[in-house]
N, C-alpha and C positions, 0 to 999 in steps of 0.2 A: 659779704657784699663789697663791691669794688668801689674804691675811692682813689683820688690821685696818689696819696701816699698811705697805703694801708697800714704799714707798720715799718719801723726802722729795721734794717736788716739785722741789727744786733739781737732782735727778738728771736731770731732763728736759733740762737744758742741758749735761750732761756729754758728753765725747767718746766715741768707740767704745772699748770695753774688752772683754777676754775674761774670762769668769767662771772661777773656779778649778775648779768642778765643773760639767760639762754638765748642763743641765736635762733631766728626762725629758719626752718628748713627750706632754703632757697636753691640749693645745688643738688644735682644728681649724686646719689650716694650718701647724702646727709652730712657732708663735711665741707668746710671752706678752707682751702690752702691759703695761708697767710704769707709765707715766705719759703724760699728754697735757697740753701747755700750748698754749692756743689764744688768739691775738690776733685779734679780729674787729671789723671796721668795717661797720656796716650802711648801706646807702643807703636812707634812709627815703622817698625820692621814687619810685624805681623798684622798690623791694622786692628788692634784691639785696644780696650781701655780698662783701667781700674779706677774706681771712684768711691768717694764717700758722699752721700747726700743727707743733708740735715733739713728736714721739712717741719715747719711749724704749721699746725692745722688746728681748726676749731670744730668740734662736733656740733652739728645743728640739731641732732636728735640722739637718743641713746644708741650707741654703736658697739657691737661686739666684733664686727669685722669691717675692714676698709678695703675697697675694691679699686684696683688700678689696672692698666693695660698689661697683659702678659707680653713678654718680649724674649729676646735671645740671651739676655744677661743672666748671670749666675749670682744669686745673692749669697754672700758669705756670712752676714749677720744682720739682724734687725732688732732694734730696741725702742721701746717707748719710755721716755724719761729715765733711761739707764737700765731698764728691766727688759729681759729677753722676750721677744715676740716670736710667734710662729708664722709660717707662710706656706701657701700651696697654690697650685695653678688649677683652675677649673673653668671650663667653657670660655677659654681664651681670656680669662681674667686672672690677675695676680691678687690673691686674697691674703691680706695681712691681719693677724689676730693679736690684739694687744694682750698683755698679761692679765688685764681685767677690762671689763666693759667701760667705755667712755660714756659719761652722762652728757646730756644736752647742755651746751654752753661751755663745756670743758675745753681748754686749750692744752695741747700736748705736743711734744717734740718727738718725731720719728727719725731715727738715725739708721741709715742703711748702707752697708758696705757691699759692693758688687764688682764683678769683673765680666769680661766677655767681648765678643765682636758683634756690634749691633748689625742686625740684618738689613736695616734701613736707617735713614736719617743722619748718617755720618758719611761724608764723601771725602775720600782720600785723593789728593793730588800728588804730583811728583815731589814737591817741596812744601806740603802743607795739607790742611784738612779744614772742613767747615761743616756745619750742620745744615740739614735740608729736610723740610717738611715734617718728618716723623719724629718729633722731639721725644715722644714717650718710648722710643726704641733705644735712646741713649741715657735716659734718666727715668726714674719711677714717677709716673704721673698717669693721667687719663686724658687722651686727646679730645674726646667728645664732651668735654666740660668747658665749652667756649666761654661761658659766662663767669668762670672762676679765675680771676686775675690774682697774681701774687708777685711780690718783690723777688728778684732773682739775682744771685751773684755766683759767678763761676771763677774758680782759681785754677788755672792750667799749670800743671807741674811738669818739670823735666823737659822743657822745650829747648831746642838747640839755641845757642847764642845768636842774637841778631834777628830772631823771628819776630814778626809783627803780629798783633792780636786785635780782634774786635769781639764784642759781646753785647748782649741785650742791655738796654738802658736800665740802670738801677734806680733812677729817681722816681719812677712810677711803677705801678703794678700792671702786669700784662698776663694774658692767659698762656697756657703751655704751648699752643701751636705757633706762637710767634717768638718764643724764647729761643736763644741760640748763641753761637760763638764760632770763631774760626781763628786759625793761627798758621803762619807760614813765612817762608822767605820770599816776600812779595815786593813788588814795586809799589810805591805809595805817593800820592799827591794830596796835599791839604790846602783847602780853599776856605778862607774866612768870609762870611757874608752876614752882616748884621750880628745877631746873637748866636749864630750857628757856625760851627766848623764842619765843613763837608770833607769827608775822607774818601778818596778813590783808591782802591787797592786791587792788586791782581798779580798772580804768578804767571800769567800768559800775555797780558797786554803791557806795553811799555808805558813809561810815564807820559810821553808825548801823546800816545794813543788815548790814555786815560783822560788827559785834559781835553782832547778833541771830542771823544765820545760822550763825555759827561758834562760838557761846558754849560749846558742849559739847566743843570740841576738847581743852582740858586734862584734862577728866574722862575722855574717851576714851583719851587717852594714858596716863593712870594705870591704866585698866582693862587695856589691852594690855600695859603694863609688868608688871603683876601676873600676867597670863596667861603671859607669856614667861619671867618669872623673870630678866630681863636689864634693866638700866637703859635708859631711852629713849635711843636712840643719837644724838640730835641736840641740840646746844646751841642751834641756831636751826632752826625749822621753818616754812616759808612755805606758806600756802594761797592760791593765786592764783585769783580768780574771774574767768573769761573770758566773752566774749560768745558763744563757741561752746558748743554743748550737748555736754559731754564730761566724763569723769572719768579722770584719768591719774595714776599715781604717779611720783615722781622721787626722787632721792637727796637727801633733806632738803627736799623740796617736793612739792606736789600741785597739779595743774590741775583746777579744778572749774567746770563750766558754770554760769552764773548761774541759768538756769532750773532746773537740777538742785537746787542748794542753796537757791534761793529758796522752794521748796516747804515748807521748814522753818518759814517765817514764818506759814503757815496751819495746818500740822500738824507739830509738833515731832518726831513719830515718823518723819518722812520724812528721816532723817539718814543713810541708807545710804551715800551717795557719800563724804562726808567720813570716815565710819568705815572704809569699805573701803580708801580710799587711805592713810589713816593707819596701818592695820594692816600695809600693805606696808612700813612702816619696818622691821618685823621680817621678815615672811615674804614674800620676793620680792626684798628689797633687802639687808638684813643677812645673810640666808640666800638665796643665789641658786641656782637649779636648774643642775645640771651641764650639761644640754642641754634642749632644748624638750620632750623626752619626759617630763621630770619637772616641767613647768610647772604641773601640777595641784597640786603641793605649795605653790606660791605662790598661785594663784587659788582653788583649792578651800579652802585653809585660811583665806585672808582672807575669802572669802564666808561660811564658817562663823563666823569671828570677828565678822563684822558681825552675824550672827544672835545670837551669844552676847552681844554688847554690847547689842543690843535686848532680849534676855531679862533682862539685869541691870538695864538702865536703865528699860525700859518694861513688862516683864512677860512672862509665858509666852505670851500670845496673840500678841504680836509675833514671838516666836521661832517659833511654829508657823506663822505666816503666811509667814515666810521659807522654812520647810521645804516648805510647800505650793507656793510659787512655784518653788522649785528642782525639785520633783517634776514639776510641769507642764512645765517647760522640758526636762528630761531625757526625759520621755515623748514629747514631740514629735520628738525625735531618734530615739527607739526606734521610733516609728510610721513614721518614714521609713527604717527599716532601718539606722540609724547609731548603734547602741550599740557603743561601743568600750571596751577597758580604759583605765583612767586614764593609764597609762604608754604609750599608743599612740604610736608614733613616725612614723606615716605622715601623709599629707596629708588634711586635712578638705575637704569640698566647699564650705564657706563659713564665715564667722566665727561666724554664729549657731550652727551645729552644733558648732564647736570649743568655744564657750562653754558649750553645753549639757552637754558632757562634762567639760571641765576645770574649769569654775566650778561648775555645778549638781550634776552627779554627784559631783564632788570634794567639795563641801560635804556632800552626803548621805552619803558614805562616812564623814566625820568624825562625823556624827550617829549612824550605826550603830556606829562604833568606840567612841564615848562610851557608848552603850547597853550594848555587850557587855563592856567592861572596867570600867565604873563610873566615877563622878565623880572620886574621888580618884586612881585610877590614870591616868585620861585626862589630867587637868590636870597631874599630875606628869610624865606622858609628854611633854606639850607643852613643859614647862620643860626636861626633859632633852634633848629634840631641839633646842630653840632654843639653850640654853647651850652644848651640845657643838659646834655648828656655826656659832655666831655669827661673822661675818666670813669665812665660807667657802662652799663649794659643797655642795649636797645632792643626793641621789638617793633614789628611793623606798624602797630598803632601809634608809636611815637612819631613816625614820619607823617602819618595822616594828621595828627593833632597839630604839628608844627605848620604844615601847609594850610590847614584850615584856619589857623590863627592869623597867618600873614595875608591870606587871600580873602578872608571873610566869607568863604564858600563852604558848603557841605559837599565833601568829596567822597562820601560813602559809596556812591554808585561806581565811581571810577576805581576805588580800591577794591570793591567787590568784584569788578570785572577783571582786574589784573592780579590782585595780590592774595586775597583770602580764599582758602579752600571752601 
């Protein structure tokens, strides 16, 4: 189960031990990852890696096998508590078999040595590299376990002198899909604002451009902090501007495509990417969906918060423009016969359709919720929801309870109409 500080990272190096009280089975696969310590050496010439991963986990039920995502890596060795394990690939899963079955509540240390060239999830630039999206392609994990957060530490070895680095925050536990790191010969700008140091880094943008493109970041952070009612959760937050056209959140960092954020230099109102990924520091990272059927709570709310930021910073016309864009995207999915409840757990035909529902329809739900319950009740509801579940996992009913608490209204009909299958 996720808490703000699940375990000290030193526990990753502890031996096998039995917990006093067996854990309840709350995660897919019947195990809870507590911490991961990764020592990784990149080969900058052939774009491959060699690594040792030390994972501390706890069995939530009797386990003879543990299942992770299969990937393009080659395992050299795997041990549980120093004893050799076996492994195989089956139905796109990597299956690791301990030397003996784990019993419910048992904590064990899995040590894996591997090499390879990740098929996805690691992007190589001319003078650096960074992780992107598919974290379980460069480490052993399972991406579809969004509710399992763990402490993460990475030690990058063999880097050229003078290279700069960033990595996921170690102070709190986060799920696999937002863990990551990067290193390179980059330009870097550091800005202190309150309790947070904001780092702007890039191998493609100059220091002057970084300052100009990301100048609103501290103001954005204060806006989201006020909306959340929870202090900004990072002592250091890195925005890395990449050559690739993308925008991706991470635990204490964001990846932003140069062409995406460079638009701010000609039109300051085009700041949606940095706002959206920064908002994920709360909704999506600090509060993680229990499973992907509740992913709309992350993407719908951050899309709405991006519009709310624009409304506060640039005015009502910018907010209404975001509403119009979301309406158009949702309508395209509806025209294709693909309107689904926000908590739909099935498969989508493509990424564009999934985003039309979870991002755009999700955003419009919060627009409607705000209209129905009123300004004061809505924003107090966001704060109740955020503070009550900070550092934990959330599901759709948590948002309903928070909004009903602050509005004093039964919102069952509204949530049935928009959210529940």
